[in-house]
Structures are given as structure tokens and as C-alpha cells.
KENUFI-270946 format. One record per residue (C-alpha): z, x, y; residue number from 1; residue in three letters. Coordinates in steps of 0.02 Angstrom, whole numbers, plus 32768, in hexadecimal, padded with zeros to 4 digits. Each point is the difference from the previous one (the first is absolute). Last residue first. Example, Ala and Ser with C-alpha at 12.3 -4.5 7.8 and 13.67 -1.06 7.14 Angstrom:
      Z      X      Y   bavex   dovex
   8165   82AC   7FCB       2     SER
   8021   7FBB   7F54       1     ALA
% end
This chain:
      Z      X      Y   bavex   dovex
   852E   81F6   8256     462     GLU
   8032   7F50   7FCA     461     LYS
   7F58   7FDA   7FAE     460     LEU
   800F   8099   7F90     459     PHE
   80AE   7FCA   7FC8     458     GLU
   7FBD   7F56   7FC9     457     LYS
   7F6F   8056   7FA9     456     PHE
   8078   806E   7F9D     455     GLU
   806D   7F6B   7FD2     454     SER
   7F76   7F8B   7FC4     453     ILE
   8055   7F56   8013     452     GLU
   7FB5   7FED   80AF     451     GLU
   7F57   7FF1   7FAB     450     ILE
   8033   7F5A   7FB2     449     GLU
   7FB9   7FEB   7F51     448     GLY
   7F89   8053   7F88     447     VAL
   8071   802D   7F70     446     ARG
   8034   80B4   7FE1     445     ARG
   7FC1   803E   7F57     444     GLU
   7F52   8033   8038     443     ARG
   7F46   7FD8   7FEA     442     LEU
   8021   7F78   7F7F     441     ILE
   8031   7F8E   8090     440     SER
   8085   7F7B   8019     439     LYS
   7FFF   7F76   8080     438     ASN
   808A   7F7E   8001     437     GLU
   8017   8005   80BE     436     GLY
   7F88   7F73   8024     435     ASN
   7FEC   7F89   7F6B     434     LYS
   7FF9   7F67   8071     433     MET
   7F6D   804F   805A     432     ARG
   7FA5   8013   7F5A     431     ARG
   8021   7F47   7FDC     430     PHE
   7FB6   7FCA   80A7     429     LEU
   7F64   8069   7FE5     428     ILE
   7FE9   7FB5   7F52     427     SER
   801B   7F51   8045     426     LEU
   7F71   8021   8079     425     PHE
   7F8A   8041   7F7A     424     HIS
   802B   7F7A   7F80     423     SER
   8018   8017   7F46     422     SER
   809D   7F97   7FF2     421     PRO
   80A6   805E   8002     420     MET
   805C   8016   7F5B     419     PHE
   7FE0   80BA   8005     418     THR
   7F97   8076   7F97     417     ARG
   8002   80BC   7FF4     416     GLU
   7F54   803C   7FCA     415     ARG
   7FF2   8069   7F65     414     GLU
   7FB9   80A8   802C     413     LYS
   7F56   8049   802F     412     ILE
   7FB3   7F53   7FF7     411     ARG
   7F63   7FEE   7F95     410     SER
   7F86   7F7E   8043     409     LYS
   7FAA   8075   807B     408     TRP
   7FEC   8084   7F79     407     ASP
   8032   80B8   7FF2     406     ASP
   80B0   7FD8   803F     405     TYR
   8025   7F7C   8084     404     PHE
   8073   8003   8097     403     CYS
   803E   7F7C   807B     402     ILE
   8061   7F82   7F99     401     LYS
   804D   8075   7F80     400     GLY
   8037   8074   808C     399     LEU
   806E   7F73   8044     398     ASP
   7FE4   7FCD   80B4     397     LYS
   806F   8054   8081     396     ARG
   8092   7FC4   8068     395     PRO
   800B   8043   80B3     394     PRO
   808B   8080   8018     393     ALA
   8082   7FD1   8081     392     PRO
   7FDD   8011   80BB     391     PRO
   802B   80A1   805D     390     TYR
   805B   7FF4   80A6     389     GLU
   7FF1   8036   80B5     388     ASN
   7F69   8063   7FCA     387     PRO
   7FB4   8095   805D     386     TYR
   7F4A   7FE1   8028     385     GLY
   7F52   7FEC   7FB7     384     PHE
   7F7B   7F77   8002     383     ILE
   7F6A   7FF0   7F8D     382     ALA
   7F50   7FBD   801B     381     LEU
   7F7F   7FA4   7F97     380     THR
   7F47   7FF2   7FDA     379     PRO
   7FC8   8036   80AF     378     ILE
   7F41   8005   7FFD     377     HIS
   7F8B   806E   8066     376     TRP
   7F60   7FA6   8033     375     GLN
   8038   7FD2   80B1     374     GLU
   8042   80AA   8032     373     PRO
   80BD   8011   8012     372     ILE
   802F   7FFE   80B9     371     ASN
   80BF   8000   7FEB     370     ILE
   8025   7F53   8049     369     ILE
   7F54   7FBA   7FD0     368     GLU
   8017   802C   7F49     367     LYS
   80AD   7FB2   8003     366     VAL
   7FBA   7F5E   8049     365     ALA
   7F75   7FF5   7F7F     364     ASP
   8079   8020   7F72     363     ARG
   807A   7F77   802F     362     ASN
   8092   8020   7F8C     361     PHE
   8040   7FD0   7F54     360     ALA
   7FF4   8095   7F89     359     GLY
   8097   8067   8035     358     ILE
   804E   8083   7F8B     357     TRP
   80B3   802A   802F     356     CYS
   8058   80A4   8019     355     SER
   80A9   8054   800A     354     GLY
   8016   80B6   802F     353     ILE
   808F   805A   7FA9     352     GLY
   7F96   809D   7FFA     351     PHE
   7FDC   7FF0   7F45     350     SER
   7FD3   7F49   801D     349     HIS
   7F71   8035   8072     348     ALA
   7FB1   805E   7F6F     347     ARG
   7FFC   7F62   7F98     346     LEU
   7FB5   7F96   808A     345     LEU
   7F7C   8085   8027     344     ILE
   7FC8   800A   7F4B     343     ASN
   7FF8   7F41   7FFA     342     GLN
   7F96   7FFA   809E     341     ILE
   7F80   807A   7FBA     340     ILE
   7FF8   7FA7   7F58     339     ALA
   7FDC   7F59   8054     338     GLY
   7F7F   8054   8072     337     THR
   7FA2   8042   7F69     336     ASP
   800A   7F59   7FA5     335     GLU
   7FB1   7FA6   8095     334     GLU
   7F83   808F   8014     333     ALA
   7FA9   7FEB   7F58     332     TYR
   7F5E   7FA8   8031     331     PHE
   8010   8056   80AA     330     ALA
   7FDC   80A5   7FA7     329     PRO
   7F48   7FCC   7FFC     328     SER
   7FDE   8007   80BB     327     ASN
   7F9A   7F7E   805C     326     ASN
   8064   7FEC   80A1     325     THR
   80A4   7FBF   7FBA     324     CYS
   806B   8095   8034     323     ASP
   80B7   7FF9   7FD0     322     TYR
   80A4   7FE7   805A     321     THR
   80B5   8031   7FDF     320     PRO
   8083   7FCE   8082     319     ILE
   80A8   8058   800B     318     ILE
   8083   7FB5   8074     317     ILE
   8091   8066   8045     316     LEU
   809A   7FE2   806D     315     PRO
   802B   7F57   7FB0     314     VAL
   8056   7F69   804D     313     GLN
   7F68   7F97   8033     312     GLN
   7FBD   7FFB   7F4D     311     VAL
   80AD   7FC6   7FC5     310     HIS
   7FF2   7F60   8065     309     LYS
   7F70   7FBB   7F98     308     GLN
   7FD6   7F6E   8072     307     ARG
   7FFA   7F54   7FB2     306     ARG
   7F6C   7F96   803A     305     ILE
   7F91   8014   7F66     304     VAL
   8044   80A7   7FC1     303     ILE
   7FF6   806B   809B     302     LYS
   7FCE   80B3   801F     301     SER
   7F9D   7FF2   80A3     300     ASN
   8097   800F   8071     299     GLU
   803A   8091   7F95     298     ALA
   7F5D   805B   8023     297     ILE
   801B   7FED   80BB     296     GLN
   80B2   803E   7FF3     295     GLY
   7FC9   8096   7F97     294     ILE
   7F81   8028   8089     293     ILE
   8087   7FFD   8086     292     ASP
   8077   806A   7F98     291     ARG
   7F80   8089   7FDB     290     ASP
   8022   8041   7F50     289     ASP
   7F5F   7FC7   7FAB     288     ILE
   7FBA   8071   7F78     287     LEU
   7F4C   7FD2   7FD6     286     LEU
   7FAF   802A   7F59     285     ILE
   7F44   8014   7FE8     284     LYS
   7FA7   7FE2   7F5C     283     ILE
   7F47   8028   7FEA     282     TYR
   803E   80AC   8033     281     PRO
   7FB0   806A   7F76     280     GLU
   8049   8045   7F5E     279     ASN
   7FA9   7F7D   7F98     278     VAL
   8052   7F74   7F9D     277     THR
   80A8   803B   8042     276     LEU
   8081   805D   7F98     275     PRO
   80A5   7FCD   8055     274     VAL
   8068   8097   8031     273     MET
   7FC3   7FEB   80B4     272     MET
   8078   7F71   801F     271     ALA
   8096   806B   7FCE     270     ALA
   7FCB   8084   807F     269     ASN
   7FF5   7F7A   8086     268     MET
   80B2   7FCB   7FD8     267     LEU
   8036   80B6   800C     266     GLU
   7FB2   800A   80AD     265     HIS
   8060   7F65   8036     264     GLN
   809F   8054   7FC6     263     HIS
   7FD6   8097   806D     262     TYR
   7FDD   7F8D   8092     261     LEU
   80AF   7FB8   7FFA     260     PRO
   8011   7F43   7FE3     259     ILE
   8050   7FAA   8095     258     LYS
   80A7   7FA3   8003     257     LYS
   8026   7F78   807F     256     ASP
   7FC6   7F65   7FA1     255     GLU
   8066   8014   7F62     254     GLN
   7FA0   7F9A   7F7F     253     PHE
   800B   7F5B   7FA0     252     ASP
   7F6F   7FD0   7F8F     251     ARG
   8005   8088   7F7B     250     VAL
   7F90   7FFD   7F65     249     SER
   8061   806D   7F85     248     ARG
   7FF2   80AE   7FB2     247     ARG
   807B   8012   7F71     246     ASP
   7F95   7FF8   7F63     245     LEU
   7F6A   8069   8033     244     ILE
   8066   807B   8067     243     ALA
   8080   8010   7F74     242     ASP
   7F79   8029   7F81     241     ILE
   7FAD   8083   806E     240     ALA
   80A7   8054   801E     239     SER
   804E   7FF5   80AC     238     VAL
   803B   809B   805A     237     ASP
   8039   7F9E   8099     236     TYR
   7FBF   805C   8098     235     GLU
   8052   8035   80A1     234     LYS
   7FA8   8050   8092     233     PHE
   8016   809C   8068     232     SER
   7F5B   802F   804E     231     GLU
   7F69   8068   7FD8     230     GLU
   7F67   7FC9   8060     229     GLU
   7F81   7FA9   7F91     228     GLN
   7FE9   7F61   8064     227     PHE
   7FED   8060   80A3     226     LYS
   7F77   806D   7FB4     225     SER
   7FAB   7F61   7FC5     224     PHE
   7FCF   7FCC   80AE     223     ASP
   7FCC   7F51   7FCF     222     PRO
   7F4C   7FC4   800C     221     CYS
   7FD5   7F6D   8071     220     LYS
   7F60   7FBF   7FAF     219     GLU
   8047   7F4E   7FF4     218     TRP
   80A3   7FEC   8060     217     GLN
   80BA   8016   7FDB     216     ASN
   7FE8   809F   7F98     215     ILE
   7F68   8026   7F98     214     PHE
   7FF9   8049   7F50     213     PHE
   7F78   8023   7F7F     212     PHE
   7F90   808D   803B     211     ASN
   808C   805A   805D     210     LYS
   8068   8005   7F62     209     PHE
   7F84   8070   7FA3     208     ASP
   7FFB   7FCF   7F49     207     LYS
   8013   808B   7F81     206     LYS
   7F5A   802E   7FB3     205     GLU
   7FBE   7F9F   7F6D     204     VAL
   7FF1   8024   7F46     203     GLU
   8080   808B   800B     202     SER
   802B   8054   7F5B     201     HIS
   7F81   808B   7FF0     200     ASP
   8065   8060   7F7F     199     GLN
   8026   7F70   7F8D     198     ILE
   80A7   7FB5   7FCE     197     LEU
   7FEB   7F73   7F85     196     LYS
   8068   7F6C   803C     195     GLU
   8065   7FA7   7F7C     194     LYS
   7FC4   7F4C   8001     193     GLY
   7FD4   7F67   8066     192     ILE
   7F57   7FB2   802B     191     ALA
   8024   7F78   8080     190     PHE
   7F83   7F74   8018     189     ILE
   7FDD   7F92   8096     188     SER
   7FF9   7F4F   8046     187     ASP
   7FD2   7F7E   7F7D     186     ILE
   8011   7F52   804B     185     SER
   805C   7F7D   7F9A     184     TYR
   7FDC   7F46   7FEC     183     LYS
   7F63   8037   7FA3     182     ASP
   8071   801F   7F6B     181     SER
   7FF0   80AB   7FB1     180     ILE
   7FA4   7FF3   7F5A     179     SER
   800C   80BE   7FE7     178     PHE
   7F44   801D   7FEB     177     GLN
   7FCE   7F78   807D     176     GLU
   8071   8032   8090     175     GLN
   7FDA   80B7   7FDC     174     LEU
   7F44   7FE3   8010     173     PHE
   801A   7F98   809D     172     GLU
   8064   808D   804F     171     ARG
   7F7A   8086   7FEB     170     ASP
   804D   80A3   803B     169     PHE
   801B   8068   809E     168     ASN
   80B8   7FF0   802B     167     ARG
   8059   8080   7F93     166     ILE
   80AA   8046   8037     165     TRP
   802E   8097   7F97     164     ARG
   80B6   8004   7FD2     163     CYS
   8075   808E   7FD1     162     ASN
   8086   801E   7F7E     161     TYR
   80AA   8057   7FFF     160     GLY
   806F   7F66   800A     159     LEU
   8015   800E   80BD     158     ASN
   7F44   8014   8010     157     TYR
   7FEA   7F5B   7FA4     156     ALA
   8088   7FB1   806D     155     GLU
   7FA4   802F   80A0     154     ILE
   7F56   7FC2   7FC6     153     ASN
   804C   7F61   7FB9     152     VAL
   8056   7FDC   80A7     151     ASN
   7F5F   801E   8062     150     SER
   7FA3   7F8E   7F89     149     MET
   807C   7F73   8023     148     ALA
   7FE6   8016   80BC     147     ALA
   7F43   7FFB   7FEB     146     GLY
   8012   7F63   7F95     145     ILE
   805E   7FAB   808E     144     ASP
   7F71   8030   8075     143     THR
   7F85   7FB2   7F87     142     SER
   8062   7F5F   7FE9     141     GLY
   801D   7FE0   80BA     140     PHE
   7F8E   7F6C   8026     139     THR
   7FCD   7FB1   7F5B     138     ASN
   80A2   803B   7FB3     137     GLY
   8057   7F99   8086     136     LEU
   7FE4   7F60   7F9B     135     PHE
   7F9A   801F   7F63     134     LYS
   7F83   808E   7FEE     133     GLN
   806C   805A   7F81     132     SER
   7FFB   80BD   8004     131     HIS
   7FB8   8087   7F90     130     THR
   8024   80B7   7FD9     129     PHE
   7FB2   8048   7F62     128     ILE
   806D   808B   7FBA     127     ILE
   7FB8   808B   7F95     126     LEU
   8068   8064   7F85     125     ILE
   8006   80B0   7FBA     124     ALA
   7F6E   8032   806F     123     ALA
   7F74   806F   7FBD     122     GLU
   7F6F   7F86   7FFE     121     LYS
   8031   7FAB   80A5     120     SER
   8018   80AC   804E     119     CYS
   7F50   8035   7FD2     118     ASN
   7FB1   7F62   8045     117     ILE
   805E   8008   80A6     116     ASP
   7FD7   80BA   800D     115     ASN
   7F46   7FD7   7FF5     114     LYS
   8012   7F78   8085     113     HIS
   8053   806D   8084     112     SER
   7F62   803B   8059     111     ASN
   7FAF   7F54   7FF2     110     GLN
   8075   7FBA   8085     109     ILE
   7FD2   808F   8075     108     LEU
   7F46   7FE1   7FEE     107     ASP
   800B   7F48   8033     106     LYS
   8076   801C   8094     105     TYR
   7FA8   7FB6   8097     104     LYS
   7FA4   7F79   7F9F     103     ASP
   7F58   7FD7   8050     102     LYS
   7F9A   7FE9   7F61     101     LEU
   8098   7FB5   7FAB     100     ALA
   8000   7F68   8074      99     ASN
   80A9   7FAE   801C      98     PHE
   8057   7F6F   8058      97     ASN
   7FBD   7F75   7F90      96     ASN
   8029   8074   7F6F      95     THR
   80B9   7FE6   801C      94     ASN
   8093   8033   806F      93     PHE
   808A   7F7F   7FE8      92     VAL
   8045   7FA7   8099      91     PHE
   8093   7F8B   7FE1      90     LYS
   8068   803C   8095      89     ALA
   7F6B   7FEF   8077      88     ASP
   7F72   807B   801A      87     LEU
   7F66   7F92   7FFB      86     VAL
   7F7F   8081   7FCD      85     PRO
   7F55   8003   8054      84     LYS
   7F85   7FDE   7F76      83     GLU
   7F8A   8089   7FC7      82     ILE
   7F4B   7FCC   7FFB      81     GLU
   7F9D   805F   7F7D      80     HIS
   807C   7FF8   7F71      79     LYS
   7FE9   80A1   7FA0      78     THR
   8091   7FFD   7F84      77     SER
   800F   809F   7F9B      76     LYS
   80B9   8021   8025      75     LEU
   8027   7F4D   7FCC      74     ARG
   7FCB   802E   7F4F      73     PRO
   80A0   8069   7FED      72     ASP
   7FDB   8088   7F82      71     GLN
   7FB2   7FEC   7F52      70     ARG
   8054   80A2   7FC9      69     LYS
   80A7   7FBB   803A      68     ILE
   7FE9   7F61   7F99      67     ALA
   7FD3   806D   7F6A      66     GLU
   80A0   8064   8018      65     THR
   805F   7F5C   8000      64     ILE
   7FAE   7FCC   7F5D      63     LEU
   802D   80A9   7FB6      62     GLY
   80B6   7FE0   802A      61     LYS
   7FEC   7F67   7F93      60     LYS
   7FC4   806A   7F6F      59     GLU
   808D   807E   8014      58     LYS
   808D   7F80   800F      57     ASN
   8074   8031   8090      56     GLU
   7FD7   7F7D   8083      55     VAL
   8086   7FBD   8076      54     VAL
   7FCB   7F5E   8056      53     LEU
   8062   7FDA   809F      52     PHE
   8016   7F5F   8061      51     ARG
   8028   7FF4   80BA      50     TRP
   802B   7F5F   805B      49     VAL
   80B4   8033   8021      48     GLN
   8025   7F65   806B      47     GLN
   808A   805A   8060      46     ASN
   7FC5   7FAB   80A1      45     GLU
   7F79   8088   8005      44     ALA
   8033   8086   7F82      43     SER
   8064   80A0   800F      42     PRO
   7FF1   8078   7F6C      41     ALA
   8086   7FEF   7F7B      40     TRP
   7F83   7FBE   7F7E      39     ARG
   7FA0   80A4   8003      38     ALA
   8098   806B   7FD7      37     ALA
   8024   7F93   7F68      36     GLU
   7F49   8014   7FCF      35     ILE
   8013   80BD   7FFB      34     LEU
   80A9   7FF2   7FAA      33     LYS
   7FB6   7F94   7F76      32     LEU
   7F7C   8084   7FDE      31     ILE
   8084   8089   7FF7      30     GLY
   8069   7F9C   7F85      29     GLU
   7F68   7FE6   7F91      28     ARG
   7FE3   80BB   8003      27     SER
   7F70   8050   805E      26     ILE
   7F8D   8072   7F9E      25     LYS
   7FA5   80A0   802C      24     GLY
   7F8B   804D   7F7F      23     GLU
   7F69   7FF4   8074      22     GLU
   8056   805F   808C      21     GLU
   7FBC   7FAF   809E      20     PHE
   7F78   802C   807E      19     SER
   7FDA   7FF0   80B9      18     ARG
   80AE   7FD0   803D      17     PRO
   8015   7FDB   80BA      16     ILE
   8094   8062   8046      15     THR
   80BA   7FDB   8018      14     TRP
   806F   808C   8041      13     LYS
   803D   7FC7   80AC      12     ASN
   8011   7F47   7FD9      11     ILE
   804F   8024   7F56      10     ILE
   8081   8076   804B       9     GLU
   8027   7F84   808C       8     LYS
   802A   7F79   7F7F       7     LEU
   807E   8071   7FAA       6     LEU
   7FE3   8018   7F47       5     LEU
   8084   7FB1   7F92       4     ARG
   7FBB   8003   7F4F       3     PHE
   806D   7FBE   7F72       2     VAL
   7FDB   8040   7F50       1     MET
% end
């Protein structure tokens, strides 16, 4: 059976599951589709550093439940002198920046732990998300994982399942039990299954926009009534699958076309779909549509000495930030912000808005431009505008290379081999050479030039 839920339907309807049907099962094809969705997430320099371990075996699922019961030992750290974090691109929040006795959100994290345990026991499958620490994985691996998790979440709902995002567990225990190489960092777990509908469904209240969003400057709250005013706007009724496969990183934009406020509001709504560690504003998101400020940010978005021209062209920049002042959700905030940005990128595509994820920029300068407090970190930013052209689809690593089944040494499918030597840089070169040959098990139409999609082509002309 082929499911074609619209992306906007999933964004508007999705809720956090608290329990699963114990008799639920996900077919082999369904499992492969979940990982297929994950591997089409954007990735820094297309390095695709993520690796996934799908666990269906009952005994091995029990090991994951045990890791969840043990909880994340970092949450108990009581380091007496907390170090001031150095918030550069490679910053990772760790126990040197944390004291559990002064944690702002200790009780709130514990509130969801019981449901994490129950869902891990009842789920049809569990997926352990990891990323390589090599090359850019050491810098952007966790945000890339967040994007991949967003895709899995959306595709699971599209297939009739739901995902519970589990963060609070003992990573070292899992690393040892599943013999996961220490070259990989364990990020999070998804428990996936048929959601059991219960009367008191809501685990957390719906997020209030005013607690999470600023516009152009820190602590400058938008007038949301203006954003929500009814107006005539066009929207491409894109399915969840098509959004995942057809959205591209755009680097050439129309400079004279603004993004309507109503569309910006819909992007914010997509961001708030992400189930945060706690339903509190340890993450703040800035929308920048002031031309002068965008120009200043563009000046500080350079790769070595080469300016990223496309940053200057756009009418909108979205900047996620998170609080590093001794709060436990910061351990997981890189993944959270990655999922937030990916949701926004996908929703933007349904309005014909192009986007690009930016990791190389001067964080200190950007913080000064928009008055972000010293101990709030910017892991990444994203730019949005109307494309002059769409690039071809980036080549993807084979599922057999990036996903394992029940054991770290057992690949989920036979890996496709090439005659190329086993070299990271040669591998990237070879994938670029294969551009345009992409096929996906998620749909019959190949993943190629977006302009080849007749209905999207007509939508862009309107």
C-alpha cells in the first residue's frame, strides 16, 4: 500500500506518542523506507556521517530498555566549578559545563522518563542513531542526525506509525552491549510502532510561539497577529515523500522577492512540531528579515576568504540558538535544532521557497549583530528565498553502508560495491560523478531534476 499524506497534514496532526500497540509490527519494506527517508536528509558537505542501528530482536530491545532505565549519567554530574563554554563551531555541551544540583530542568526531564521506558518495551522496532566523528561529523554530526530523525519521524507517520524520541539513556552501556565502534557517537533512540490511542493524549501542552521566537534582534517578539492574517497565498500540495526527496540546497536566489508573513508563520509552525527535550524555551529561534542585518550576517558568512554570495541574496535567515547556562537539555540541543531546521526546510519547499543550511560563519560576530547573550550557542543557521534554479539531486550512500540490523556487524542489506578504493575523498568524488542516477524505494519516480516534475513546474510559474 502506498501512503501519500501531505506534509502539512503531518505537521498539523502529529503528537507525541505515550504508548504503542504491543501486537504492532513493521514490515521489512517499511523498515527500509524509514532508513531511506533518513538518508535523504541534508548533510554537511554531503558527507552523510550518520549510521543507524535498527533493533527488532526482543532480547536486544530489552538491552535498550535497560539503558533507558539506567538514564543518562551526565544528568547526575555535580562538577563544582562549571567551565565557561567556548562557543565555536565545534562546541559540544558536556559535564564540564553542568552541575545537576543547579539544573534548571531536572524535574521536567524526569517527567517523561516513565513513558520512555514503556514505549521502548511496546515498540515494534527501536532505532539507535549514531554519527561518525571523522571530518565534519565532529562538528556537524549531531545536527545532521537531527535532520535525519526529522525525516524518519515524518515518514513513520506517513506509513501509519509514530515515533517517540528518547534522549535520556546510558550511551556507554549501549556502546558496550552492541559493540558500537568508539569512532561513532550515539545520539538518540526512536521507539516506533502503532500508536495506542489513550484518552489523556497530550504529554505536553502546545508550545507558545512567543516563548520561542524573536525577530531581527534578541528579545524582540514578533506581532503574531500580523503573521496570521488571512491572505491569498499559493501552496504546492506536496506529499511527505516528495518533500523529503525533492527539497534541495539552493545557492542562487531572486533578490527582489520577499517571503510573506503568513508563510513565515507556517515555517514557525513546522519548527514547533519537533518534540523538544522539555517543553521550555531552552531553544530560541530568530527570524531575520531586515535587509541591513542580513547584509551584516552575510559579511560574516565566509569560507576561508570566499564569501558565500547566496547569503546576501535571501530575504529571510532563521537562526536557532540554545542556552548553555547549566541546563540539562543542552546535552541534546544540537539534535533538537537539526530537527527544527529540517522541518522548516521541508515546509518551505511546499511554498516554492528554496533554502540552504549554513554551517561556516563567524558565530561571535553574528551574536554581536543581533545581541544574542554570551552563553547562548548558535549551532547553525539556514537561509530562505525564491530560487533562480534548483540544483540536481545529491548522490546518497547505499543503505547497506549506513544501516545495521540487530547487531553493529550485521548490515541491513547487502552493500553495493564499486571498484573505487576505500577512501573517504574518492568516495565523495565518485558519488558526485553518479549525480542524476538516484533512485528511491519511497516512490517510482526517480530523484532527479525538480524542473522535471510537471505539477511543481506549473506551480512555480503561477
